[in-house]
Structures are given as C-alpha cells and as structure tokens.
mmCIF entry with sequence, helices, sheets and N, C-alpha, C, O atoms, coordinates in Angstrom:
data_MODEL
# 
_entry.id   MODEL 
# 
_entity.id                         1 
_entity.type                       polymer 
_entity.pdbx_number_of_molecules   1 
# 
_entity_poly.entity_id                      1 
_entity_poly.type                           'polypeptide(L)' 
_entity_poly.nstd_linkage                   no 
_entity_poly.nstd_monomer                   no 
_entity_poly.pdbx_seq_one_letter_code       QIIPVRCFSCGKVIGDKWNAYLALLSEDTSEGDALDALELKRYCCCRMVLT 
_entity_poly.pdbx_seq_one_letter_code_can   QIIPVRCFSCGKVIGDKWNAYLALLSEDTSEGDALDALELKRYCCCRMVLT 
_entity_poly.pdbx_strand_id                 A 
# 
loop_
_entity_poly_seq.entity_id 
_entity_poly_seq.num 
_entity_poly_seq.mon_id 
_entity_poly_seq.hetero 
1 1  GLN n 
1 2  ILE n 
1 3  ILE n 
1 4  PRO n 
1 5  VAL n 
1 6  ARG n 
1 7  CYS n 
1 8  PHE n 
1 9  SER n 
1 10 CYS n 
1 11 GLY n 
1 12 LYS n 
1 13 VAL n 
1 14 ILE n 
1 15 GLY n 
1 16 ASP n 
1 17 LYS n 
1 18 TRP n 
1 19 ASN n 
1 20 ALA n 
1 21 TYR n 
1 22 LEU n 
1 23 ALA n 
1 24 LEU n 
1 25 LEU n 
1 26 SER n 
1 27 GLU n 
1 28 ASP n 
1 29 THR n 
1 30 SER n 
1 31 GLU n 
1 32 GLY n 
1 33 ASP n 
1 34 ALA n 
1 35 LEU n 
1 36 ASP n 
1 37 ALA n 
1 38 LEU n 
1 39 GLU n 
1 40 LEU n 
1 41 LYS n 
1 42 ARG n 
1 43 TYR n 
1 44 CYS n 
1 45 CYS n 
1 46 CYS n 
1 47 ARG n 
1 48 MET n 
1 49 VAL n 
1 50 LEU n 
1 51 THR n 
# 
_struct_asym.id          A 
_struct_asym.entity_id   1 
# 
loop_
_struct_conf.conf_type_id 
_struct_conf.id 
_struct_conf.pdbx_PDB_helix_id 
_struct_conf.beg_label_comp_id 
_struct_conf.beg_label_asym_id 
_struct_conf.beg_label_seq_id 
_struct_conf.pdbx_beg_PDB_ins_code 
_struct_conf.end_label_comp_id 
_struct_conf.end_label_asym_id 
_struct_conf.end_label_seq_id 
_struct_conf.pdbx_end_PDB_ins_code 
_struct_conf.beg_auth_comp_id 
_struct_conf.beg_auth_asym_id 
_struct_conf.beg_auth_seq_id 
_struct_conf.end_auth_comp_id 
_struct_conf.end_auth_asym_id 
_struct_conf.end_auth_seq_id 
_struct_conf.pdbx_PDB_helix_class 
_struct_conf.details 
_struct_conf.pdbx_PDB_helix_length 
HELX_P HELX_P1 AA1 GLY A 15 ? LYS A 17 ? GLY A 15 LYS A 17 5 ? 3 
HELX_P HELX_P2 AA2 TRP A 18 ? SER A 26 ? TRP A 18 SER A 26 1 ? 9 
HELX_P HELX_P3 AA3 GLU A 31 ? ALA A 37 ? GLU A 31 ALA A 37 1 ? 7 
HELX_P HELX_P4 AA4 TYR A 43 ? LEU A 50 ? TYR A 43 LEU A 50 1 ? 8 
# 
_struct_conf_type.id          HELX_P 
_struct_conf_type.criteria    ? 
_struct_conf_type.reference   ? 
# 
loop_
_atom_site.group_PDB 
_atom_site.id 
_atom_site.type_symbol 
_atom_site.label_atom_id 
_atom_site.label_alt_id 
_atom_site.label_comp_id 
_atom_site.label_asym_id 
_atom_site.label_entity_id 
_atom_site.label_seq_id 
_atom_site.pdbx_PDB_ins_code 
_atom_site.Cartn_x 
_atom_site.Cartn_y 
_atom_site.Cartn_z 
_atom_site.occupancy 
_atom_site.B_iso_or_equiv 
_atom_site.pdbx_formal_charge 
_atom_site.auth_seq_id 
_atom_site.auth_comp_id 
_atom_site.auth_asym_id 
_atom_site.auth_atom_id 
_atom_site.pdbx_PDB_model_num 
ATOM 1   N N  . GLN A 1 1  ? -11.650 -5.230 -2.310  1.00 0.00 ? 1  GLN A N  1 
ATOM 2   C CA . GLN A 1 1  ? -10.885 -4.708 -3.415  1.00 0.00 ? 1  GLN A CA 1 
ATOM 3   C C  . GLN A 1 1  ? -9.804  -5.720 -3.767  1.00 0.00 ? 1  GLN A C  1 
ATOM 4   O O  . GLN A 1 1  ? -9.208  -6.345 -2.888  1.00 0.00 ? 1  GLN A O  1 
ATOM 5   N N  . ILE A 1 2  ? -9.564  -5.870 -5.041  1.00 0.00 ? 2  ILE A N  1 
ATOM 6   C CA . ILE A 1 2  ? -8.492  -6.748 -5.503  1.00 0.00 ? 2  ILE A CA 1 
ATOM 7   C C  . ILE A 1 2  ? -7.254  -5.886 -5.729  1.00 0.00 ? 2  ILE A C  1 
ATOM 8   O O  . ILE A 1 2  ? -7.257  -4.977 -6.559  1.00 0.00 ? 2  ILE A O  1 
ATOM 9   N N  . ILE A 1 3  ? -6.217  -6.179 -4.992  1.00 0.00 ? 3  ILE A N  1 
ATOM 10  C CA . ILE A 1 3  ? -4.975  -5.412 -5.103  1.00 0.00 ? 3  ILE A CA 1 
ATOM 11  C C  . ILE A 1 3  ? -4.047  -6.123 -6.078  1.00 0.00 ? 3  ILE A C  1 
ATOM 12  O O  . ILE A 1 3  ? -3.880  -7.339 -5.988  1.00 0.00 ? 3  ILE A O  1 
ATOM 13  N N  . PRO A 1 4  ? -3.437  -5.388 -7.010  1.00 0.00 ? 4  PRO A N  1 
ATOM 14  C CA . PRO A 1 4  ? -2.488  -6.018 -7.931  1.00 0.00 ? 4  PRO A CA 1 
ATOM 15  C C  . PRO A 1 4  ? -1.265  -6.555 -7.182  1.00 0.00 ? 4  PRO A C  1 
ATOM 16  O O  . PRO A 1 4  ? -0.891  -6.032 -6.132  1.00 0.00 ? 4  PRO A O  1 
ATOM 17  N N  . VAL A 1 5  ? -0.662  -7.579 -7.721  1.00 0.00 ? 5  VAL A N  1 
ATOM 18  C CA . VAL A 1 5  ? 0.525   -8.167 -7.099  1.00 0.00 ? 5  VAL A CA 1 
ATOM 19  C C  . VAL A 1 5  ? 1.711   -7.227 -7.220  1.00 0.00 ? 5  VAL A C  1 
ATOM 20  O O  . VAL A 1 5  ? 2.504   -7.098 -6.287  1.00 0.00 ? 5  VAL A O  1 
ATOM 21  N N  . ARG A 1 6  ? 1.834   -6.572 -8.361  1.00 0.00 ? 6  ARG A N  1 
ATOM 22  C CA . ARG A 1 6  ? 2.945   -5.648 -8.599  1.00 0.00 ? 6  ARG A CA 1 
ATOM 23  C C  . ARG A 1 6  ? 2.423   -4.285 -9.021  1.00 0.00 ? 6  ARG A C  1 
ATOM 24  O O  . ARG A 1 6  ? 1.331   -4.163 -9.576  1.00 0.00 ? 6  ARG A O  1 
ATOM 25  N N  . CYS A 1 7  ? 3.215   -3.276 -8.752  1.00 0.00 ? 7  CYS A N  1 
ATOM 26  C CA . CYS A 1 7  ? 2.901   -1.926 -9.214  1.00 0.00 ? 7  CYS A CA 1 
ATOM 27  C C  . CYS A 1 7  ? 2.978   -1.911 -10.736 1.00 0.00 ? 7  CYS A C  1 
ATOM 28  O O  . CYS A 1 7  ? 3.928   -2.433 -11.319 1.00 0.00 ? 7  CYS A O  1 
ATOM 29  N N  . PHE A 1 8  ? 1.987   -1.317 -11.372 1.00 0.00 ? 8  PHE A N  1 
ATOM 30  C CA . PHE A 1 8  ? 1.961   -1.286 -12.835 1.00 0.00 ? 8  PHE A CA 1 
ATOM 31  C C  . PHE A 1 8  ? 3.098   -0.447 -13.407 1.00 0.00 ? 8  PHE A C  1 
ATOM 32  O O  . PHE A 1 8  ? 3.582   -0.734 -14.502 1.00 0.00 ? 8  PHE A O  1 
ATOM 33  N N  . SER A 1 9  ? 3.529   0.578  -12.692 1.00 0.00 ? 9  SER A N  1 
ATOM 34  C CA . SER A 1 9  ? 4.537   1.491  -13.218 1.00 0.00 ? 9  SER A CA 1 
ATOM 35  C C  . SER A 1 9  ? 5.968   1.012  -13.005 1.00 0.00 ? 9  SER A C  1 
ATOM 36  O O  . SER A 1 9  ? 6.760   0.980  -13.947 1.00 0.00 ? 9  SER A O  1 
ATOM 37  N N  . CYS A 1 10 ? 6.302   0.638  -11.769 1.00 0.00 ? 10 CYS A N  1 
ATOM 38  C CA . CYS A 1 10 ? 7.698   0.311  -11.475 1.00 0.00 ? 10 CYS A CA 1 
ATOM 39  C C  . CYS A 1 10 ? 7.957   -1.176 -11.278 1.00 0.00 ? 10 CYS A C  1 
ATOM 40  O O  . CYS A 1 10 ? 9.108   -1.608 -11.328 1.00 0.00 ? 10 CYS A O  1 
ATOM 41  N N  . GLY A 1 11 ? 6.913   -1.969 -11.056 1.00 0.00 ? 11 GLY A N  1 
ATOM 42  C CA . GLY A 1 11 ? 7.087   -3.411 -10.913 1.00 0.00 ? 11 GLY A CA 1 
ATOM 43  C C  . GLY A 1 11 ? 7.386   -3.893 -9.504  1.00 0.00 ? 11 GLY A C  1 
ATOM 44  O O  . GLY A 1 11 ? 7.629   -5.083 -9.306  1.00 0.00 ? 11 GLY A O  1 
ATOM 45  N N  . LYS A 1 12 ? 7.376   -2.995 -8.513  1.00 0.00 ? 12 LYS A N  1 
ATOM 46  C CA . LYS A 1 12 ? 7.637   -3.406 -7.131  1.00 0.00 ? 12 LYS A CA 1 
ATOM 47  C C  . LYS A 1 12 ? 6.477   -4.261 -6.618  1.00 0.00 ? 12 LYS A C  1 
ATOM 48  O O  . LYS A 1 12 ? 5.315   -3.988 -6.922  1.00 0.00 ? 12 LYS A O  1 
ATOM 49  N N  . VAL A 1 13 ? 6.796   -5.290 -5.846  1.00 0.00 ? 13 VAL A N  1 
ATOM 50  C CA . VAL A 1 13 ? 5.771   -6.162 -5.281  1.00 0.00 ? 13 VAL A CA 1 
ATOM 51  C C  . VAL A 1 13 ? 5.024   -5.400 -4.186  1.00 0.00 ? 13 VAL A C  1 
ATOM 52  O O  . VAL A 1 13 ? 5.631   -4.926 -3.226  1.00 0.00 ? 13 VAL A O  1 
ATOM 53  N N  . ILE A 1 14 ? 3.701   -5.285 -4.340  1.00 0.00 ? 14 ILE A N  1 
ATOM 54  C CA . ILE A 1 14 ? 2.887   -4.584 -3.346  1.00 0.00 ? 14 ILE A CA 1 
ATOM 55  C C  . ILE A 1 14 ? 1.736   -5.442 -2.838  1.00 0.00 ? 14 ILE A C  1 
ATOM 56  O O  . ILE A 1 14 ? 1.099   -5.082 -1.848  1.00 0.00 ? 14 ILE A O  1 
ATOM 57  N N  . GLY A 1 15 ? 1.459   -6.550 -3.478  1.00 0.00 ? 15 GLY A N  1 
ATOM 58  C CA . GLY A 1 15 ? 0.325   -7.389 -3.109  1.00 0.00 ? 15 GLY A CA 1 
ATOM 59  C C  . GLY A 1 15 ? 0.428   -7.980 -1.719  1.00 0.00 ? 15 GLY A C  1 
ATOM 60  O O  . GLY A 1 15 ? -0.588  -8.236 -1.074  1.00 0.00 ? 15 GLY A O  1 
ATOM 61  N N  . ASP A 1 16 ? 1.648   -8.199 -1.252  1.00 0.00 ? 16 ASP A N  1 
ATOM 62  C CA . ASP A 1 16 ? 1.823   -8.806 0.072   1.00 0.00 ? 16 ASP A CA 1 
ATOM 63  C C  . ASP A 1 16 ? 1.636   -7.806 1.211   1.00 0.00 ? 16 ASP A C  1 
ATOM 64  O O  . ASP A 1 16 ? 1.644   -8.198 2.378   1.00 0.00 ? 16 ASP A O  1 
ATOM 65  N N  . LYS A 1 17 ? 1.470   -6.533 0.895   1.00 0.00 ? 17 LYS A N  1 
ATOM 66  C CA . LYS A 1 17 ? 1.333   -5.502 1.912   1.00 0.00 ? 17 LYS A CA 1 
ATOM 67  C C  . LYS A 1 17 ? -0.124  -5.138 2.192   1.00 0.00 ? 17 LYS A C  1 
ATOM 68  O O  . LYS A 1 17 ? -0.391  -4.363 3.110   1.00 0.00 ? 17 LYS A O  1 
ATOM 69  N N  . TRP A 1 18 ? -1.060  -5.672 1.434   1.00 0.00 ? 18 TRP A N  1 
ATOM 70  C CA . TRP A 1 18 ? -2.460  -5.263 1.537   1.00 0.00 ? 18 TRP A CA 1 
ATOM 71  C C  . TRP A 1 18 ? -3.065  -5.570 2.906   1.00 0.00 ? 18 TRP A C  1 
ATOM 72  O O  . TRP A 1 18 ? -3.693  -4.697 3.506   1.00 0.00 ? 18 TRP A O  1 
ATOM 73  N N  . ASN A 1 19 ? -2.892  -6.781 3.407   1.00 0.00 ? 19 ASN A N  1 
ATOM 74  C CA . ASN A 1 19 ? -3.479  -7.148 4.704   1.00 0.00 ? 19 ASN A CA 1 
ATOM 75  C C  . ASN A 1 19 ? -2.878  -6.325 5.840   1.00 0.00 ? 19 ASN A C  1 
ATOM 76  O O  . ASN A 1 19 ? -3.590  -5.927 6.762   1.00 0.00 ? 19 ASN A O  1 
ATOM 77  N N  . ALA A 1 20 ? -1.588  -6.071 5.777   1.00 0.00 ? 20 ALA A N  1 
ATOM 78  C CA . ALA A 1 20 ? -0.947  -5.236 6.797   1.00 0.00 ? 20 ALA A CA 1 
ATOM 79  C C  . ALA A 1 20 ? -1.468  -3.798 6.715   1.00 0.00 ? 20 ALA A C  1 
ATOM 80  O O  . ALA A 1 20 ? -1.645  -3.142 7.742   1.00 0.00 ? 20 ALA A O  1 
ATOM 81  N N  . TYR A 1 21 ? -1.711  -3.316 5.510   1.00 0.00 ? 21 TYR A N  1 
ATOM 82  C CA . TYR A 1 21 ? -2.260  -1.971 5.311   1.00 0.00 ? 21 TYR A CA 1 
ATOM 83  C C  . TYR A 1 21 ? -3.649  -1.866 5.942   1.00 0.00 ? 21 TYR A C  1 
ATOM 84  O O  . TYR A 1 21 ? -3.945  -0.893 6.635   1.00 0.00 ? 21 TYR A O  1 
ATOM 85  N N  . LEU A 1 22 ? -4.495  -2.859 5.703   1.00 0.00 ? 22 LEU A N  1 
ATOM 86  C CA . LEU A 1 22 ? -5.838  -2.860 6.285   1.00 0.00 ? 22 LEU A CA 1 
ATOM 87  C C  . LEU A 1 22 ? -5.783  -2.939 7.809   1.00 0.00 ? 22 LEU A C  1 
ATOM 88  O O  . LEU A 1 22 ? -6.586  -2.308 8.496   1.00 0.00 ? 22 LEU A O  1 
ATOM 89  N N  . ALA A 1 23 ? -4.838  -3.712 8.334   1.00 0.00 ? 23 ALA A N  1 
ATOM 90  C CA . ALA A 1 23 ? -4.690  -3.820 9.787   1.00 0.00 ? 23 ALA A CA 1 
ATOM 91  C C  . ALA A 1 23 ? -4.291  -2.474 10.391  1.00 0.00 ? 23 ALA A C  1 
ATOM 92  O O  . ALA A 1 23 ? -4.798  -2.089 11.444  1.00 0.00 ? 23 ALA A O  1 
ATOM 93  N N  . LEU A 1 24 ? -3.390  -1.766 9.727   1.00 0.00 ? 24 LEU A N  1 
ATOM 94  C CA . LEU A 1 24 ? -2.981  -0.451 10.221  1.00 0.00 ? 24 LEU A CA 1 
ATOM 95  C C  . LEU A 1 24 ? -4.146  0.535  10.178  1.00 0.00 ? 24 LEU A C  1 
ATOM 96  O O  . LEU A 1 24 ? -4.313  1.336  11.097  1.00 0.00 ? 24 LEU A O  1 
ATOM 97  N N  . LEU A 1 25 ? -4.948  0.483  9.123   1.00 0.00 ? 25 LEU A N  1 
ATOM 98  C CA . LEU A 1 25 ? -6.092  1.388  9.028   1.00 0.00 ? 25 LEU A CA 1 
ATOM 99  C C  . LEU A 1 25 ? -7.130  1.091  10.104  1.00 0.00 ? 25 LEU A C  1 
ATOM 100 O O  . LEU A 1 25 ? -7.780  2.008  10.607  1.00 0.00 ? 25 LEU A O  1 
ATOM 101 N N  . SER A 1 26 ? -7.289  -0.169 10.456  1.00 0.00 ? 26 SER A N  1 
ATOM 102 C CA . SER A 1 26 ? -8.262  -0.522 11.494  1.00 0.00 ? 26 SER A CA 1 
ATOM 103 C C  . SER A 1 26 ? -7.813  -0.050 12.877  1.00 0.00 ? 26 SER A C  1 
ATOM 104 O O  . SER A 1 26 ? -8.629  0.045  13.794  1.00 0.00 ? 26 SER A O  1 
ATOM 105 N N  . GLU A 1 27 ? -6.534  0.243  13.030  1.00 0.00 ? 27 GLU A N  1 
ATOM 106 C CA . GLU A 1 27 ? -5.994  0.777  14.290  1.00 0.00 ? 27 GLU A CA 1 
ATOM 107 C C  . GLU A 1 27 ? -6.005  2.304  14.300  1.00 0.00 ? 27 GLU A C  1 
ATOM 108 O O  . GLU A 1 27 ? -5.312  2.927  15.104  1.00 0.00 ? 27 GLU A O  1 
ATOM 109 N N  . ASP A 1 28 ? -6.791  2.905  13.407  1.00 0.00 ? 28 ASP A N  1 
ATOM 110 C CA . ASP A 1 28 ? -6.929  4.363  13.291  1.00 0.00 ? 28 ASP A CA 1 
ATOM 111 C C  . ASP A 1 28 ? -5.625  5.058  12.904  1.00 0.00 ? 28 ASP A C  1 
ATOM 112 O O  . ASP A 1 28 ? -5.364  6.181  13.334  1.00 0.00 ? 28 ASP A O  1 
ATOM 113 N N  . THR A 1 29 ? -4.821  4.395  12.102  1.00 0.00 ? 29 THR A N  1 
ATOM 114 C CA . THR A 1 29 ? -3.623  5.011  11.537  1.00 0.00 ? 29 THR A CA 1 
ATOM 115 C C  . THR A 1 29 ? -4.034  5.727  10.256  1.00 0.00 ? 29 THR A C  1 
ATOM 116 O O  . THR A 1 29 ? -4.851  5.210  9.495   1.00 0.00 ? 29 THR A O  1 
ATOM 117 N N  . SER A 1 30 ? -3.481  6.902  10.009  1.00 0.00 ? 30 SER A N  1 
ATOM 118 C CA . SER A 1 30 ? -3.817  7.612  8.775   1.00 0.00 ? 30 SER A CA 1 
ATOM 119 C C  . SER A 1 30 ? -3.255  6.853  7.574   1.00 0.00 ? 30 SER A C  1 
ATOM 120 O O  . SER A 1 30 ? -2.330  6.052  7.705   1.00 0.00 ? 30 SER A O  1 
ATOM 121 N N  . GLU A 1 31 ? -3.829  7.121  6.409   1.00 0.00 ? 31 GLU A N  1 
ATOM 122 C CA . GLU A 1 31 ? -3.386  6.422  5.202   1.00 0.00 ? 31 GLU A CA 1 
ATOM 123 C C  . GLU A 1 31 ? -1.915  6.698  4.908   1.00 0.00 ? 31 GLU A C  1 
ATOM 124 O O  . GLU A 1 31 ? -1.170  5.788  4.542   1.00 0.00 ? 31 GLU A O  1 
ATOM 125 N N  . GLY A 1 32 ? -1.499  7.944  5.068   1.00 0.00 ? 32 GLY A N  1 
ATOM 126 C CA . GLY A 1 32 ? -0.110  8.297  4.812   1.00 0.00 ? 32 GLY A CA 1 
ATOM 127 C C  . GLY A 1 32 ? 0.857   7.615  5.759   1.00 0.00 ? 32 GLY A C  1 
ATOM 128 O O  . GLY A 1 32 ? 1.910   7.133  5.340   1.00 0.00 ? 32 GLY A O  1 
ATOM 129 N N  . ASP A 1 33 ? 0.503   7.574  7.036   1.00 0.00 ? 33 ASP A N  1 
ATOM 130 C CA . ASP A 1 33 ? 1.362   6.915  8.021   1.00 0.00 ? 33 ASP A CA 1 
ATOM 131 C C  . ASP A 1 33 ? 1.418   5.411  7.785   1.00 0.00 ? 33 ASP A C  1 
ATOM 132 O O  . ASP A 1 33 ? 2.459   4.785  7.989   1.00 0.00 ? 33 ASP A O  1 
ATOM 133 N N  . ALA A 1 34 ? 0.297   4.829  7.354   1.00 0.00 ? 34 ALA A N  1 
ATOM 134 C CA . ALA A 1 34 ? 0.272   3.394  7.060   1.00 0.00 ? 34 ALA A CA 1 
ATOM 135 C C  . ALA A 1 34 ? 1.179   3.083  5.876   1.00 0.00 ? 34 ALA A C  1 
ATOM 136 O O  . ALA A 1 34 ? 1.901   2.086  5.895   1.00 0.00 ? 34 ALA A O  1 
ATOM 137 N N  . LEU A 1 35 ? 1.149   3.920  4.853   1.00 0.00 ? 35 LEU A N  1 
ATOM 138 C CA . LEU A 1 35 ? 2.017   3.707  3.691   1.00 0.00 ? 35 LEU A CA 1 
ATOM 139 C C  . LEU A 1 35 ? 3.482   3.854  4.082   1.00 0.00 ? 35 LEU A C  1 
ATOM 140 O O  . LEU A 1 35 ? 4.331   3.097  3.611   1.00 0.00 ? 35 LEU A O  1 
ATOM 141 N N  . ASP A 1 36 ? 3.781   4.819  4.937   1.00 0.00 ? 36 ASP A N  1 
ATOM 142 C CA . ASP A 1 36 ? 5.159   4.990  5.411   1.00 0.00 ? 36 ASP A CA 1 
ATOM 143 C C  . ASP A 1 36 ? 5.611   3.786  6.226   1.00 0.00 ? 36 ASP A C  1 
ATOM 144 O O  . ASP A 1 36 ? 6.752   3.344  6.095   1.00 0.00 ? 36 ASP A O  1 
ATOM 145 N N  . ALA A 1 37 ? 4.731   3.253  7.064   1.00 0.00 ? 37 ALA A N  1 
ATOM 146 C CA . ALA A 1 37 ? 5.080   2.099  7.892   1.00 0.00 ? 37 ALA A CA 1 
ATOM 147 C C  . ALA A 1 37 ? 5.360   0.867  7.034   1.00 0.00 ? 37 ALA A C  1 
ATOM 148 O O  . ALA A 1 37 ? 6.176   0.023  7.401   1.00 0.00 ? 37 ALA A O  1 
ATOM 149 N N  . LEU A 1 38 ? 4.686   0.766  5.898   1.00 0.00 ? 38 LEU A N  1 
ATOM 150 C CA . LEU A 1 38 ? 4.888   -0.367 4.992   1.00 0.00 ? 38 LEU A CA 1 
ATOM 151 C C  . LEU A 1 38 ? 6.006   -0.107 3.987   1.00 0.00 ? 38 LEU A C  1 
ATOM 152 O O  . LEU A 1 38 ? 6.257   -0.923 3.099   1.00 0.00 ? 38 LEU A O  1 
ATOM 153 N N  . GLU A 1 39 ? 6.677   1.038  4.134   1.00 0.00 ? 39 GLU A N  1 
ATOM 154 C CA . GLU A 1 39 ? 7.790   1.430  3.273   1.00 0.00 ? 39 GLU A CA 1 
ATOM 155 C C  . GLU A 1 39 ? 7.382   1.553  1.813   1.00 0.00 ? 39 GLU A C  1 
ATOM 156 O O  . GLU A 1 39 ? 8.140   1.187  0.914   1.00 0.00 ? 39 GLU A O  1 
ATOM 157 N N  . LEU A 1 40 ? 6.183   2.069  1.582   1.00 0.00 ? 40 LEU A N  1 
ATOM 158 C CA . LEU A 1 40 ? 5.741   2.395  0.227   1.00 0.00 ? 40 LEU A CA 1 
ATOM 159 C C  . LEU A 1 40 ? 5.991   3.884  0.029   1.00 0.00 ? 40 LEU A C  1 
ATOM 160 O O  . LEU A 1 40 ? 5.175   4.714  0.432   1.00 0.00 ? 40 LEU A O  1 
ATOM 161 N N  . LYS A 1 41 ? 7.105   4.220  -0.586  1.00 0.00 ? 41 LYS A N  1 
ATOM 162 C CA . LYS A 1 41 ? 7.528   5.608  -0.721  1.00 0.00 ? 41 LYS A CA 1 
ATOM 163 C C  . LYS A 1 41 ? 7.239   6.170  -2.110  1.00 0.00 ? 41 LYS A C  1 
ATOM 164 O O  . LYS A 1 41 ? 6.984   7.366  -2.254  1.00 0.00 ? 41 LYS A O  1 
ATOM 165 N N  . ARG A 1 42 ? 7.277   5.324  -3.122  1.00 0.00 ? 42 ARG A N  1 
ATOM 166 C CA . ARG A 1 42 ? 7.097   5.798  -4.492  1.00 0.00 ? 42 ARG A CA 1 
ATOM 167 C C  . ARG A 1 42 ? 5.648   6.198  -4.734  1.00 0.00 ? 42 ARG A C  1 
ATOM 168 O O  . ARG A 1 42 ? 4.715   5.533  -4.284  1.00 0.00 ? 42 ARG A O  1 
ATOM 169 N N  . TYR A 1 43 ? 5.485   7.293  -5.452  1.00 0.00 ? 43 TYR A N  1 
ATOM 170 C CA . TYR A 1 43 ? 4.151   7.804  -5.743  1.00 0.00 ? 43 TYR A CA 1 
ATOM 171 C C  . TYR A 1 43 ? 3.313   6.774  -6.488  1.00 0.00 ? 43 TYR A C  1 
ATOM 172 O O  . TYR A 1 43 ? 2.118   6.637  -6.224  1.00 0.00 ? 43 TYR A O  1 
ATOM 173 N N  . CYS A 1 44 ? 3.927   6.053  -7.415  1.00 0.00 ? 44 CYS A N  1 
ATOM 174 C CA . CYS A 1 44 ? 3.181   5.081  -8.219  1.00 0.00 ? 44 CYS A CA 1 
ATOM 175 C C  . CYS A 1 44 ? 2.679   3.923  -7.359  1.00 0.00 ? 44 CYS A C  1 
ATOM 176 O O  . CYS A 1 44 ? 1.563   3.447  -7.565  1.00 0.00 ? 44 CYS A O  1 
ATOM 177 N N  . CYS A 1 45 ? 3.474   3.467  -6.412  1.00 0.00 ? 45 CYS A N  1 
ATOM 178 C CA . CYS A 1 45 ? 3.064   2.364  -5.536  1.00 0.00 ? 45 CYS A CA 1 
ATOM 179 C C  . CYS A 1 45 ? 1.965   2.811  -4.580  1.00 0.00 ? 45 CYS A C  1 
ATOM 180 O O  . CYS A 1 45 ? 1.027   2.061  -4.314  1.00 0.00 ? 45 CYS A O  1 
ATOM 181 N N  . CYS A 1 46 ? 2.079   4.021  -4.069  1.00 0.00 ? 46 CYS A N  1 
ATOM 182 C CA . CYS A 1 46 ? 1.034   4.549  -3.188  1.00 0.00 ? 46 CYS A CA 1 
ATOM 183 C C  . CYS A 1 46 ? -0.282  4.650  -3.938  1.00 0.00 ? 46 CYS A C  1 
ATOM 184 O O  . CYS A 1 46 ? -1.341  4.348  -3.388  1.00 0.00 ? 46 CYS A O  1 
ATOM 185 N N  . ARG A 1 47 ? -0.217  5.070  -5.179  1.00 0.00 ? 47 ARG A N  1 
ATOM 186 C CA . ARG A 1 47 ? -1.421  5.174  -5.998  1.00 0.00 ? 47 ARG A CA 1 
ATOM 187 C C  . ARG A 1 47 ? -2.091  3.822  -6.177  1.00 0.00 ? 47 ARG A C  1 
ATOM 188 O O  . ARG A 1 47 ? -3.319  3.728  -6.157  1.00 0.00 ? 47 ARG A O  1 
ATOM 189 N N  . MET A 1 48 ? -1.292  2.771  -6.351  1.00 0.00 ? 48 MET A N  1 
ATOM 190 C CA . MET A 1 48 ? -1.851  1.437  -6.557  1.00 0.00 ? 48 MET A CA 1 
ATOM 191 C C  . MET A 1 48 ? -2.601  0.957  -5.316  1.00 0.00 ? 48 MET A C  1 
ATOM 192 O O  . MET A 1 48 ? -3.609  0.261  -5.437  1.00 0.00 ? 48 MET A O  1 
ATOM 193 N N  . VAL A 1 49 ? -2.130  1.313  -4.145  1.00 0.00 ? 49 VAL A N  1 
ATOM 194 C CA . VAL A 1 49 ? -2.770  0.873  -2.906  1.00 0.00 ? 49 VAL A CA 1 
ATOM 195 C C  . VAL A 1 49 ? -4.001  1.730  -2.600  1.00 0.00 ? 49 VAL A C  1 
ATOM 196 O O  . VAL A 1 49 ? -5.026  1.209  -2.160  1.00 0.00 ? 49 VAL A O  1 
ATOM 197 N N  . LEU A 1 50 ? -3.905  3.028  -2.828  1.00 0.00 ? 50 LEU A N  1 
ATOM 198 C CA . LEU A 1 50 ? -4.986  3.934  -2.451  1.00 0.00 ? 50 LEU A CA 1 
ATOM 199 C C  . LEU A 1 50 ? -6.169  3.908  -3.410  1.00 0.00 ? 50 LEU A C  1 
ATOM 200 O O  . LEU A 1 50 ? -7.291  4.203  -3.001  1.00 0.00 ? 50 LEU A O  1 
ATOM 201 N N  . THR A 1 51 ? -5.947  3.564  -4.668  1.00 0.00 ? 51 THR A N  1 
ATOM 202 C CA . THR A 1 51 ? -7.060  3.587  -5.638  1.00 0.00 ? 51 THR A CA 1 
ATOM 203 C C  . THR A 1 51 ? -7.459  2.209  -6.073  1.00 0.00 ? 51 THR A C  1 
ATOM 204 O O  . THR A 1 51 ? -8.374  2.058  -6.882  1.00 0.00 ? 51 THR A O  1 
# 
C-alpha cells in the first residue's frame, strides 16, 4: 500500500509512521493500540493509515 506523506484533512505528517505501524502489527498489536503507540490521535489521520 502506498501511504500518503501527509494527512489529506489536517496536513499532519504520517508517512514516516508507516513502517513502525507495520512492525507493531507484526508483533500482534491491535490496530488501535498501534495507532495510539504512534501518537495518531486524530480521526482523520487514523483513517489515512487504516484505509
């Protein structure tokens, strides 16, 4: 999947978190906990990573 560099809605940089997100998922971390660990709190940013 190609992850955008920035969130389309708020402009926060999210592209640098993709590899860390995949690493957390490979360690059997839930998607929600992985997003919390990466400090992605905004609904719009979470949407960009999950979809």
